[in-house]
N, C-alpha and C positions, 0 to 999 in steps of 0.2 A: 694945587689940585692934581697936577700930573704926577708930582712926587708921591702924593698919597696913594694914587692908583698903582704906581709902580711898586711901592713897598707892599701894598696889599696883595698884589699878584704874586710877588715873590714868596710871601708868607703862605698863600694858598697852595702854591706849587710844592713847598717843603712839607706841608701837612699831607698832601696827596701821596708824595713820595714815601713818607714814613708809613702811611696806611698800606700801600702796596707791598712795601718791604715786609710789613707784619704778616700779610696774607701769604706771601711767598715763604715765609719762615714756618707757617703752620702746615702747608701742604705736605712736605716730606714727613712731618710728624704724624699727619693723619694716615698717610700711606704706611708709615712705619707701624702705626697703631693697628691698621688692617692686617699687615703681615704678622704682627705680634698675636692678633686674635686667631688667625688661621694656623699659627704655629703653636697654639696652646697644646700642651701635652695632656693626653688622656690615657688612663690605664683602667681597663675593664676588669682586670683580675683573671680573665680566662678568654680563650678564643671564642668568638661569638658565632653562632649559627642559628638562624631563625628569620623572622619577619624583618624586612628593612624598616618598616614603620616603627617597630619596637626599638631597633637599633638607633634610629634618629632620635627617639625620645630619650634613650640612655645617654647619647652623646650630648644632647641639649642639656640634660640634667647635670652631667659631669662638668660642663663648662659654663653653665648659666646663660647660654646663648640660645636665642629663638631661631630655629631654622625653618624657612619658608620655601616652598617650591610649587610649581604649577603642574597640572596633570599632563602637560606635554613631555615632562621629563620624569614622571614618577607614576608607577602603578604598584599595586601590592605584589611583592616578589620575595623570593628566598635569597638570603645572603649568607655566605660562609666565608669568614675572614681567616686569613693565614697568620694574623698577628693579633696580639691582645692589647698592645699599647702602641701609641703613635700620636701624631699631631691631628688637630681637627681637620686639616686639609686632607690628610691621608685617609681618614675615615670617610669624609665626604666623597673623595675620589673613588673609594671602594664601593660606596652605595650607588653612585651615579656613573659607574664605569662605562655603561653602554651609551651614554649621552654626551654630546658636546655641550658643555655648560661653562658658565662663568659665575664667580662669586662676587656679590655686591654687599659691602658692609655698611650697615646703618646702626651706629651705637653698638648695642649688644644683640644685633639681629643679622643673620646671614640670609641673603636672598639668593636662591639658586635659579639662575635664568638660563633658558635654552638658547643655544646658538644655532645658526643655520647649518643643516646637515644635508648630505646627499644620501638618497636611498637607492637600493638595488632590489630587483624582483627575483625572488627565489621560487621556482616552479618545479613541478615534477609529478611522479606517480608513487602511490603507496601500494605495495604488493605483499603477498604471502611469500616468505623467503624460500619455502620448499617447492611450491608449484608455479610461482609467478602470477597467480591469480590476483586481480586487482581487489583492493579492499574499499568498499563503498561506505562512506560515512566515517572514515578514520579521522581522528583529530591530529592536526599538525600545527604546532605553535612554538614561538620563541619563549624560552623559559624565563627570560628577564622581562621583556616587554609585554609578555602574555598576549601577543598579537598573533593571530593565526586564523585557520578556517578548517572546515571539514571537506574531505575529498568528495567530488561529485559522483554521479552515477557511473563514471568510467575510471574512478580512482585518482583523478587529477586534482591538484591543489596549486594555489599560487598566493604568495604573500609578499608584501613590500616591507623591507627591513633596512635600517641604517647601515651604512658602510662599516665594515669592521668584522670582528669575530662574533658569530651568533651560535648559540646552543639551541638546537632544534629538538623538540620532543614529539615523537609520533606514537599514538596509542590507538588501540582498537580492542573491543571486548573479545576475550578469548585469546589474546596475543600478548606477548611480553613487550612492554613499552621500550622504545629505543631512543637514546640520546645521540645526536649527531652534531659535532662541531663543524661549522662551515665558515670559511673566510670569504666575506662578501666585498668584493671590489668592483663587481659588474654583475649584470643579470646572469643567473645561473640556473641550469636545469639538472636535477638530481633524481635518482631512483632510491626510494626507501624500502627496505625489506624487513618485515616483521616476522618473528618466529612464533608459531602457535605455542600457547602455554598449556599446562596440564589442568588449569582451572576450567570448569564448565562455563560456557558462554552464557551470560545473563541477558534477560530482556532489557532493552535499551530504549526507554520511553523518550528521552531527549538527550542529545549529545551533550556531554558535560563541559567541554572546554572550548567549543567552537563559538567564537563571537558571532559569526554569521548565522548560525542555526539556533541560537539560544531563544530567539523570538518565536520560533516555530512551535505551535501547540497542536493538540488533537492528533498527535503523531505517534504511532506505535511501530517499533522495529524489533522483531523477535528473531534472534539468530537461528539459522537453519539447524544447527546442532541441537538446539533445545526443542525445535519442532520434531526432530527425529526421536527425542527421548520421551515425548508425551504419549501416553496410551491412547489408542484410537481403534476404531472399528476394524476388526480382523488384522490389526497390526500394521495397516497401511498408513505411514506417516502422511499427514494431510495439513497443508499450510492453512487453508481456509478454516478448517475445524479448530485449529489452534487459535486463530484470531477470534473465533467465536467465544473463547474463554475470557476475553477482555471486556471491561465495562462498556456499555453502549452498543455492543455488537451481539446480535442474535441470529439464529438460523431462521429460515422461512418456516418450514414445517419439520417435525421430528424426523430424524433420519436423513434430512436433506442438507446439502452443503452450501446453499446460497447464503448471502448476507443481507440482513436488515440492519442498517446503521442508523441509530437514533430515530427510529420510527419510519425510516424511508423505505420505499419499495425496492424490490430486487433490481429493477431496471435503472435505478438511480445510482448504481455503483458502476464505475468503469474499471475493467481489469486490463492492465497493460502488461504485455509480455515483450520485454525489450522495446518498450515505447510503442508497441503496436496493440490496438484494442482487440480483445477477444469478446465475442458475443455469447458464448456459452463456456463457462469456466468449470463445469462439473461433468463427471461421468456417472453412470448408473442412476439416472433420474435425480442427480444432485447429491448422492451419498458420498461421492469422492470428488476431489478437485482434479483438474487436468494437469496440475503442476507437479511434475516428478521432482521430489525434493533432492534427489541425488544430482540433478542437473541445474539446480537453482543456486545462484550466488547470494541473493538477498531478496527479501520481500518486505515491503513497507506499506503501512495502511495510514492514510490521511482521512480522518473521520469527521472533520468539521470545517474549520477555517483553513482549507488547503491553499497553498500558494498560488499566485497568479499564473504560473507556468502550466497549471493543469486546467482543463476545461472540458465541457461536453456533458457533465453529469452534475447532479445536485446534492448527493449525499456523501459519497466517499470516492477515494482513489486507491486502488490496490495495485501497487507498482512492483512488478516482479522482474528481476534481472537474471538471465541465464549465466552460467559459468562460462569462462573463456577457454578452459583446457590447460593442462599442465605444460609449461614451456620447457621443463627440464628432463622429464622421464615419462615413459609409458606406464599408465596405471589402468587397472580394471576393477570393476565392482559388479557383484551379482547377488541377488537375494531370492529366496524361495519362501513364499508364504502360503497360507491357506487359500487366499483369494487370487493373488497375482504374483508374477515374477518380474524382476527388473534386471537388466544388464546394461552396463555402461563402460565405454572405453574413452580414454583421453591420452594426449601426449603430443610431443613436438613433431611437426613435419620437418621443420628446420629449427634446430635448437636456438632458443632465445629470439626467434624470428617469426615462425609460423606455428600455430598450435591448433588442435581440433578437440572437440568433445562431442560424443554422440551417445544417446541413451534410448532405450526402448522398454516399454512395459506392456504386459498383456495379462488379462485374466483368463481363467480356464473354467468358468461356470459352464460353458458349453460342453466341455469334456465331461464334467461331472454329470450334467443333465442327460447327455446322450447315453451314458451307461445306466443311469437310474431309470430312464424311460424307454429302454430298448424295445420292450414288447407292448408299449402303449400306442393306441391309435391317435391320441392327442399328445403332441410332444412340444415342449418349450425349450428354447436355448437362448443364452445371452452371453455376450462378451464385449469387452472394450480394449482398445490399445491406444498408445500414444508413442510418438517418435519425435525426438528433438535432436538438432545438430547445430553446431556453431563453429565457424572458422575465424580465427583471430590472426591478423597479419600486421606485424610491426614494420611498416614501410620505412620509417625513419624515427629518430627521437621525437619528431613533431607530428608524425602521421600514424594513424591506426586505421585499418580497414576491417570491418566485421561483416560476416554473412551468417544469418541465422535462419533456421527453418523449424517449423513445428506442424505436425499433423496428428489428429486424434479422431477416433471413430467409436461409436457405440452401435451395436446391432442386436435387436431382439427379434427372434423368429418364433412363429407358432405354426406347426404342421398338423393338419387335421385330415386323417386318412381313414375312411370307412369303406370297406369293400363288402359286396354282396348284401347291401341293405335292401330290404323288401319294402316297397312303397305301394300301397293299395289305392286304386282309383275306383271309387264306386263299390259295388258289391261283388262284381264278377272278375274284374281285371286286376292284375298285379304285374309289376315290372321289377327287374333287378337293376339297381343303380350303384355305380361306383363313384365315390367322391374323393377328390384329392385337392385340398385347399392349403394354401400357404400365405401367411401374413408376415410381412417383413417391415420392421420399423427401424430406421437408422438415422443417425445425425452425426455430423462431422465438422471439425474445424480445420482450417488450413491457414497458416501464417508464414509469410516469407518476408525478409527484410535485408537490405544492404545499407550499411552506414559508414560514414567516413568522419573520423576525428582529425582535426588539424589545430595546431597551436600557432596563431599569428603573433609574431613577436614573442613576448613572454607574459602577456597579460590578457590575451583574447583567445578563449577556447571555443571552437566551433564543432558542432555535431550535425551533420547533414544526413537525412534518412529518406530512403524510398521504400515503401512497404505495400504489401498486399495481404488482405485478410478476407476469408470466405467462410460463411456458415450456412449449412443446408440441413433441413429436416425433410425426410422422405418417409412416406407411408404407402406401401404397395400391397395389394391383395390380388392373388391369382387363384382362380377357382376353375378346376377341371372336373367335369361331370360326364360320365358315360351312361347313356340311356338308350336302350334298344338299338345298339350298334351306331348311335350318333354321339359325337363328341361336342360338348358344349364348353366353351371357354369364356370366362369373364375376367377382365383385367381392370383394376382401378388403381389410379395413382393420385396421391396428394403430396404436395411439397410446398415449403416456403423457405425463405432464406434472405441473406443480405451479403453483398460483396462490396468491399471498399478498396480503393486505390489512393494512396496518400503520399505526399511529399512534404517534408518539413525541414526547417533549419533552426537550430537552437544555439544560442551564444551565451557564454559566461565571460564577463569582462571584469577584470580585477584592476581598477584604475589606481594609479600611483598617488594622485592628489586628492582622491575621494576615499572615504572609508568603506569597507565592505565589498560586496560582490553585486554587480548589476547583471541581471539575466534578461534576455529579450529573445524573441523568436517569432516566426511566422509558419503557418502550415495551411495546406489546402487538401481537401478530401472529397472524393467522388463516391457517393452512396448509390448503389443499385439494389433496390428492394425487390424481392420476389414474394409478394403477398400470396396467401393461400390459393392454390390452383388445383382443381380436381379434374382429372380426365379419366374416363372409363370407356372401354370398348367391349362389345359382345361378338363372339365368333362362333359359328356353328359349322362343323366339318370344314374348317379352314377358310370360311367366307365371312367377312365382317358384315354384321347386320346393323349395328348401332354404334354411334360415337357420341358421347355426352360432353365433348369439349364445348366451350362457350359458343363456338360456331362449328357445326359438324363438318364444314368444308375445310377447316383449318387443320394443319398438322400440329403435333405437339410442340414443335419448335416455334411455330407461328403463334400459337396460343400463349406460350411462355413469354415471347417477346412483346406481345400486346399487353400482357398483364403486369409487366414490371414497371417500376417507378424510378426516376433518376432525381437525385438531389445533390447539391454541392454545398459543402460546409467549409468555412474559412475561419482561421483563428490567428490572433496575434496577441502578444503580451509584453509587458515591461514590468520588471520586478527588481527591487533593491533590498539587499540585506546589509545592515550596518549596525555599528555599536557606538554609543557615546556615553562614556563613563559607565554608570550602572544600568543604562537603558540600552536595550537591543530592539531593533526594528526590522520587520519584514513588511514592506508596503509594495503595492503594485496594482495593475489594472489589466484585465483580460477582455479582449474584444472578440466577439464571435458573430458570425453571420451565416444564415442559411439562404441559399439562392435557389429559386424554383423557376423553371423555364416558363416564360410567358405569364408569370404571376408575380405578385409582390414578394419582396424579400423581408427577412427578419434580421434585425441587428440588435445585439445585446451588449451593453457596457457594464462590466462587472468589476467593481472595486474590491480589493482584498487588503487586509491590514492585520498585523499582529504586533503587539508591544509587550516586551518583557522588562521587568524591573527587579534588580537584585536588592531586596530589603536587607538581607544578610548574605554572607557567602553560602550559607546552607538553605536559604529561603528565597524562592523566586516566585513572583506573581506575574501572570500573563493575561492579556486581554486581546481578543481576536474578533474580527468581523469578516464575513465573506458574502458575496453575492454571486449566484450561479444560475445558469439556465440550461435547458435541455431541448435538443431538436429532434431526438428520436425517442420512441416509447415502445413498450412491449404490451401486446394485447394477449391477456391470459384467456385461453380457450376452454379450460376446465377449472374446477374449483381450487385445484392446487397447481403449483408451478410445474411445468413440464417442458421438454425440449420442443414441443409443437407450438409453443407460444410465439406469436409473430412479432417481428420488429417492423414498425411503421413510422413514417415521418409525420411531423405535426402538419396540420392543415389550416385552411383559412377559417374554418368553423371552430377549430380548437387550436388556438395559438400556443406558442411555446410556454410551458410552465417555468416559474422562477422560484428561487428559494433564497432567503436571507437568514444568516445565522450569526448570533452573538455568543461569545464564550468568555468565561472568567475562570482562570485556573490558578491554583496555588500548589507549589511543590516544595516539600521540606525534606531535607536529608537528615535522618535521625541516626547519627553515628556513622560508622563505616559500612554497616550492613543493610540498613533499612531506609526506605524512602516512602513518603506518604503524599498522595496527590488527591486534591479535591477540585471538582470542576462543576460549574453551573453552565447550562446552555439554553438558548431559546432560538427556535427555528420556525419561521413562518413561510408558508407556501402561497404563491400567487398563481392562479389558474392551475391548481393541482387537478390532475385528470384521473378519472376512473370510468368504468363502464356502468351504464344505467342498469342493464340486465345482462345476464350471461348469454353470449352469442349461441345460437342454435345450429349454426352451420360453420363448417371449416372454410368455406369460400364466401367472401364478402366483397362487395364493390366499394369504391372510395366513399360513395355517399352513405353506404351502410356502416362503414367504420365511423364516420362522423356522427351518425345517428345514435350509435350505441355508446359513444363517449360523451362525457360532459365535464365541464370545468367548474371548479369551486375554490375554496380556500381551506387551508389547514395549518395546524400548529403542532410542533413537537417541542417539549421542554423537559428538563430533567436535571438530576443531581447524580454525579458519579464519584465514587470513592475507590481508591486503589492503594493498597498497602503491599509493598514489594520487599522481599528479602533477597539480597545478593551475597552469597557466601560460597566457599569452596565445597563444604559438606552438604549443607541444606540450603536450597534455594526454592523460591516459589512466590506466590502472591495470593491475596484475597481481594476480590473486586465485588462491588455492589453498585447497582444503579436503580434509581427511582425515576420513572419517566411517565409521561402522559402525551399521547398523540391523538388528535381528533381533527375532524374536518366537517365541512358542511357544503351541500350542493342544493341548488334550487329544485332540481329534478328528483332528488332522493330524500326520503324521510320527511316530506313536506317542508323541506328547507331547514329542518332542525339539525343541530349538531349531533354527531355520533362518533364513537371511537373508531380510529383508523384500523385497517386490517392488521397492521403490524404493531399495534399498541401493546406494550409489555410493561406493566406497572412496576413489578419487582423482578430483579435479576441478580443472582448471586453466583460467583464462580470462585472456586478454590483449587489451587494447583500447588503441589509440592513434589520436590525431587530430592532424595537423600542418596548421596554417594557413599556407600558403605566402604568401598575400596576403589582402587584404580580399575579393577576388573568388574565390579558389580554395583549397580545402582537400581533403585526402585522409585517409582513415581505413582501418583494418583491424582485424579481430578474428580471434583464433584460440582455439579451445576444445578441451578434451579431457575425456572422461568414461570412467571404467572401465566395463567391460561389465556390463550389467544381469543380475540373476539370472533364470533361466528353468527351468521344469519340463519335462523331456524324458521321453516315454514310454519305458519299459524293456521293453515287450512289446506284441504286437498279435495280433489274430486276425481271420479272414475267414469270413463266412457267405454263403450263397446263398439268394435268395428263390425263389418259385415259378416265376419266369420265367428262372431260372438266372443272374440278375445277381449279381455279387459286391460285397460291402460290407466294407470294412476298418475295424476299430475298434482304437484304441490305449488302452493302460492306462498311466496316468502313474506315473512312479517317485517318488523322494523330492522333496518340494516345494523348488523353487529350488536344486537341487543342482548346477546347471551355470551357466555364464556365457556370454553372447553376446560377440562381439568388441567391443573398445573403440571409442568414437565420437570422431572429431576432424575438424575442418574449418577452412578458412581462407576468410575473406570480405574482399574489398577493395571500396572505393567512393570516389567523388570527387564534389564539388559545385562547379559553376561558376556564379557569381552576377553579374548585371549589372542596372543600373538605368537606365531610360529614362524621363525625365519623372517621372510619378507611379506608374510600374509597376515592379515588381521581378520579375526573371526568374531562375529557377534550373534548370540542367540537371544532372541526377544520373545517373551511370552507374557500373557496377561488375560484379563477378562474385561469385556465391554458390557456395560449395564449389569453390574454385579448382582444386584438384588432383583433383577427382572422387572423393573418398572414398565408398565404399559403406558407409555407416553402417547398422547393422541396426535394423530396426523390430520384427520378430518372427521366429520360426523356424517351419519347416514341413518335412514329409517329401515327398520327390520320388522317384517310382518310376523305376527304370532299365529298360532293355530286357531285361535278364536276370532281372527280377523282384525284384532287390534294391532297397533304399531308402537314400537319402542324406538327411541332415539339412541343410537349407539355411537361409540367413538372407535375409529379404526386405528390400530397401533401396528406400525411396520416392524419394530424391533421390540418384541414383547417377552423376551427371555434372555438370560445371560449368554453372551457369545464369547467363548474362549478363543484365543488365537496363539499361534506360535510361528516364528519366522526366523530363518537362518540367513545370514549375510556374510559374504567374504569380500575383502578388498585385497587386491593383489597387484 
């Protein structure tokens, strides 16, 4: 038995030994087979340049080997080989040269596996090479990994890349792209300078290469150079009017420069000037914007699902950034037009360290009118001006300090001066009266801000801002009357306005271990409202007889302090931009709160999300959602928008309105020159507010505001089509939108639904610019808008007072049951440019409203000789307006 076990054990050991020897003999042969497979010779016949995906297919077909890889080591990229023949390993090394990889052989299959690598952060600023001006929204990315981002509002970028040699590409519309080779062994900060190209800058609807911004939709960015080339009223380049030519954006009334975005009201848009809100963004009753294009760096419009970092309004965000000033040399600019003149200076205070820019613009309507009405007893005059200034101090590579300032004012005067007027009292007596009346209407903006940029480490960018903004509307009447050696004086003042003081901190975090950009921030704002206040005094021979202040014992300052309202608004947000394969995301949440002294507070949680999917490299589909609320509103005091409209806070009786919007967008690039965008949107309003009846007085108490406002629901929905051509010679676009906006209120129209004030069913805009030569270009715009809804009285009655004077009153019919005529116009313009030595000259000329279309602004009743009444439409610009302007840059 023992002998049998012993022999069996020995036999088993010998068998196991032979088995292991056999395995050991096979291992080197397998390794040799692997080496033989990777050493397989390949000859492509010519040097290859093109897609790496195509090269992998060619290499696999040449060797009969299946090559597999993960998305961690491969993205679509361009490969240019310096050899045409070599081993399989050499070809694989060339394809995956930027990755630390290892090759695993399984039969006739090569698996490319990623190895652990170290990354470094590459950060910096993208600037204009000639002026040092930052480029906002420039694309910076690695050409092999296709990893990158767009520069933020201060030209800053940051991207995490593997150690080794990287080829960086920076691009911006209107500039020549630049390739920069960078050796990354540690975190690095660089400055990228791009040179302007001779090509005209095109409209940039969505940044094309930025992973972080590909998800962003409802976003329009028109370069300032294209704004200047577009023909406008009297040749004054106007940013707001240019954006009115894009789908989904219309003006309030004909001739006015306000925005109605996707059926929203004018007060639902927020205008930001260097991140500070403006409460009146127009001059001349809305015909021109306050933004002087010569001082503007960029202007961007978010018209739907805007990102979580924006809050406070429900329809759109109009974000304008001022220029920083030339860091290299002193420059000047001046223009002379039929309406206004502009002058601008910029340059270094300390070269490459401190720069400034200042600009001023003023009209001279008052100069014209004073000459034309020299001998008139009744004289009118009008002018506006605006001044902006900015100081830019590069404290260190990681710190920037900015100080910006803006002031603008409009003033309308009417002087009524009649001397030796005979007034008869009864049958026997008469007296000589001298009247000298003056009416002065003015409104003004004041904005001041100081901000500090700091880079913490290489991945956290901070922007801290302290700001002040003030808007005031004033209406003054002074009446002097001389009667029988007595002097009668009556003064009446009316004003309203709003003042804000704000502090905010915004952060951009570029995490190493997470994709994309994380944005977050907090802000606090103090609102001081000055609702309509009227104060009048009567003085006879220097003695005050009456004072119609709310309390006759109060001074004007006391009445003003008593009538003002204080509110406190707080915001915070968290937003993440990132990309996973073909999907790009922008998701976030915005929190806003309105605090009221000794009253309940309002808190709003507003989710925002946008998703983009690349179906093909040339075809992108996007889906967006936004939720927004609004704590301030504008009370319209007359039938059309005017500077007198009051800003008011929400109240207990009328809580904050809210809006939710869903958007679906498709963008297709058709070759090198064309792109086509289709978008569907649906927006519903909760507690949408309007007035029940037009207010009859300029001064209202808090209870009276609440009584004339009411809350209801509303919907705006539509389809937008946009065809855009981008080319050196001919550029332009065709836009069309079909939309329907309606609302319902229990207190109006018996609760039945009716069209909203800004409903515009059909809108068409066509723009084209043809560059005949480097010196001469021509452009034209044509636009069409369906007639706006209008409420027409369906009955009237007449009463007589004690002096037998008749007064007619109208009773409105159904709200917005009728439509005014459609609006359309053609504008043409041309620019001729010459350069002499170091000066650049531009002569601009054209015609606004070429065929003299009488586009309606509002309706009114006109009495006929037989006592009947006809409904008329008032047109502000009813004839062609030619213009000519000369500009010089020195």
